[in-house]
N, C-alpha and C positions, 0 to 999 in steps of 0.2 A: 610317314605322312601318307595320307590317303591320296589316291590318284584322282585327279579332277576329271570331270566328264569330257573335257576337251582332249584328254589323253587316251580315250577309249579307242583301241585299234579297230580297224575294219573287221579283223578276224574275231575279236571279242564280241563285237556287235552282231556279226552273223551267227556266232555260236549261241548267244542268248536268244536271238530271234528264232533260231531253229528249235531250241529247247521249249520256248514259250508256245510256238506253233504246234509242236508235238503235244504239249499238255492241253492246248485249246482243242485240238482235234480228238484227243482221247476223252475229253469231257464235254463233247458237243451238247449233250443234254442240258448242261448248265448255261449254255451260251446261245439260247434260241434267239434268232433274229439278228445275230451279230456275225460279221464277216471278218475273217482274219486279215484280208488285204487292207481294210480300213483301220484295223487296230495297228498293224505294222506301219502304215503310213503315219498315223498319229504319233507312234513311238519314235519314228524317224525324225519328227519335228521337235522332239524333246530329248536331247542328249543327256540331260541330267536324270531323266527317268530311266534311260537305258543303263546309265552308270549305277543307279541304285539297284536295279534288278540284277545286274552283274554281281554287285556286292552281296546281295541276298543269296544268290546261287553259290558264290565262292565260299560262303560261311555255312554251307550244307543245308541251306533252305531250299524251298520249292515254290518260288513265286509263281502265281497263277492268276489269271483274270477272274475276278469274283463279281464284278458289276459294271454296268455302264450307267453313269449318272446322266440322265436325259436333260436335267436342268442345266448342269454345268458343262455338258458335252465332253466328259472325261471318262476314261477307262480306269477302273480301280483294280489294282493288283494287291494281293496279300500273300504272305508266306503260308502255304498250305501243307507244310510238312507234318507228318504224323506226330512228331514230338519236337521239342525245342532243339534246334540245331546245336551240336556240340560246341561250336565256336561262339555261341551266344548264351549259354546256360547260366553263367555266373555273373552276368552283367546286371547291374543295379543302377537305375537312372534317378533314384530318389535318395538324396543325402540322408534324410532322417531314417529311412528304411535300412540303408547301408550301415549306418552307425548302430542301429538296433541289432543287425545281424552279427556285427563284430562283438557285441556284448554277450550274445547267447551262442 
């Protein structure tokens, strides 16, 4: 069973925030006008987001900030790994597509 966001340890939270901060600083050219402290504060207000980012990282993904939606006032993170993470390569979310794969 998946761990709920309320079960994220302080250590897990600190680890993912350090990873995200490092990626943010490495790719500053993509984050013009954004400040890490504000991003971290917003993430701290959303434990479910932290949990999701931890899960992305645990499955060998590389979550990174890709956009700030000025209308909704939210930061958008995506998996920016070079290839599909090993732990997620054979996942199929579409029943029809899954059945078709089994036939061929």
